Each structure stands twice: as structure tokens, then as C-alpha cells.
C-alpha positions as CSV (number, residue, x, y, z in Angstrom):
1,M,31.8,56.7,-44.3
2,I,31.1,53.2,-42.9
3,R,31.9,51.6,-46.2
4,A,35.2,53.5,-46.4
5,L,36.2,52.3,-42.9
6,L,35.3,48.6,-43.8
7,A,37.3,48.8,-46.9
8,F,40.3,50.2,-45.1
9,L,40.1,47.5,-42.3
10,L,39.8,44.7,-45.0
11,L,42.8,46.1,-47.0
12,T,44.9,46.6,-44.0
13,S,44.2,43.4,-42.1
14,P,47.2,41.3,-41.3
15,A,47.6,37.8,-42.9
16,F,46.1,35.2,-40.6
17,A,48.0,32.1,-39.6
18,A,46.8,28.7,-40.7
19,G,46.0,26.0,-38.2
20,M,47.3,22.5,-39.1
21,S,48.4,19.3,-37.4
22,V,51.4,17.1,-37.6
23,F,50.8,13.4,-36.8
24,V,53.9,11.6,-35.7
25,R,54.1,7.9,-35.7
26,N,57.1,6.7,-33.6
27,Q,57.7,3.1,-34.8
28,R,61.0,3.0,-32.9
29,S,61.8,1.2,-29.6
30,D,63.2,4.3,-28.3
31,G,61.5,7.5,-27.3
32,V,62.1,10.5,-29.7
33,A,62.2,14.1,-29.6
34,V,60.8,16.1,-32.5
35,E,61.0,19.8,-33.6
36,L,59.6,21.5,-36.5
37,F,61.6,24.2,-38.3
38,S,60.4,26.9,-40.8
39,R,62.5,27.3,-43.9
40,D,61.0,30.8,-44.5
41,S,61.6,32.3,-41.1
42,Q,63.2,31.6,-37.7
43,K,60.2,29.9,-36.4
44,V,60.6,26.5,-34.5
45,W,57.8,24.5,-33.1
46,P,57.1,23.9,-30.2
47,G,59.7,26.7,-29.6
48,D,61.1,28.2,-26.3
49,D,63.7,25.4,-26.2
50,K,61.0,22.8,-25.9
51,V,60.4,19.5,-28.1
52,F,57.6,17.3,-28.8
53,L,58.4,13.9,-27.0
54,I,56.9,10.8,-28.4
55,R,57.1,7.6,-26.4
56,P,58.3,4.3,-28.1
57,K,55.6,2.8,-30.5
58,A,53.4,5.8,-29.8
59,R,51.5,8.2,-31.9
60,K,50.9,11.9,-31.4
61,S,49.1,14.6,-33.1
62,V,50.6,18.2,-32.5
63,P,48.8,21.3,-33.7
64,I,50.9,24.1,-35.1
65,S,50.1,27.7,-36.3
66,C,51.9,28.6,-39.5
67,E,51.6,30.9,-42.4
68,P,49.9,29.5,-45.4
69,G,52.4,28.3,-48.0
70,E,55.3,28.3,-45.3
71,H,57.8,25.5,-45.8
72,I,58.4,23.4,-42.7
73,C,60.8,20.6,-42.1
74,W,61.0,18.1,-39.2
75,G,63.8,16.9,-37.3
76,A,63.8,14.0,-34.9
77,W,66.3,12.2,-32.7
78,V,66.5,9.6,-30.0
79,N,65.5,11.2,-26.7
80,G,68.7,11.6,-24.8
81,D,71.0,10.7,-27.8
82,D,71.0,13.4,-30.6
83,S,73.6,11.4,-32.4
84,V,70.8,9.1,-33.7
85,T,68.7,11.6,-35.9
86,A,66.2,11.5,-38.7
87,G,64.9,14.4,-41.0
88,V,66.9,17.6,-40.6
89,G,68.2,16.5,-37.2
90,P,68.0,18.5,-33.8
91,D,70.0,21.5,-35.2
92,N,68.1,21.7,-38.7
93,D,71.4,21.1,-40.4
94,Q,71.0,17.8,-42.1
95,P,70.1,17.4,-45.8
96,C,66.6,15.9,-46.2
97,D,64.4,15.6,-49.5
98,T,61.5,14.0,-47.8
99,C,61.1,15.7,-44.5
100,C,59.5,18.9,-45.5
101,F,56.0,20.1,-46.2
102,I,54.0,23.2,-46.9
103,C,51.7,24.9,-44.4
104,T,48.2,24.4,-45.5
105,E,45.1,25.4,-43.5
106,H,43.0,22.6,-42.0
107,S,45.4,19.9,-43.0
108,T,47.5,17.0,-41.4
109,E,51.0,16.0,-42.3
110,T,52.1,12.7,-41.3
111,V,55.7,11.9,-40.1
112,D,56.8,8.1,-39.8
113,L,59.9,7.5,-37.7
114,A,60.9,3.9,-38.4
115,E,63.7,1.8,-36.6
């Protein structure tokens, strides 16, 4: 009976989210806002109409929880001026071949924001 219960629990357990980090290096002389967008769902990090703010010439590591294998793209813009953008931009609507990565447990993805 206990074996059957354990087997049931193992087979019906939901998939677990992966924990990973995104390390942002802002090499600009302006502060920037950054958001991360899932290509596989409607998830946005940090979410709730918030952004990751990175001061000029600063570095920041942000932890995220994502599904293993999930495709994630980053968008950045000058804080206070979303006409100056990088990656997929603030609305996740800009083409970008080099601003996406795959969610992998216990990994770190680096984003470099140059002048």
C-alpha cells in the first residue's frame, strides 16, 4: 500500500521550477531598466509592473525561477527614456538574435549592456 502511494506521488508530482541567475553588467553611463520575458509563456521577471534597475557602471545579479528548458529573452532601456533600448526592448517587440537564453538549473547567464 505504501509503495503504491509513493509511486502515485512520484508520477503525479508537478514539474519543479529551476533556480538560475542573470548577471547584468551595465557598462553605460546611464542607469538602465531590465526585464526578462519568457518566449514559452506569459511570464515576465521581475513581474508585477516592476523592473530590475541597474545604476550606471554597476553590476547586479538577479535570481529567477523558471521552467527548465524555457526560452527567456532580456530587454533593457535607459531608465526614464525607453526610446534608447537593447535586447528585445521594454515591450518585448524588438528582433534580437543574441539576447535570449535557455533556463538551466543552477546556472548564470550574463548580460552586457555597452554604451
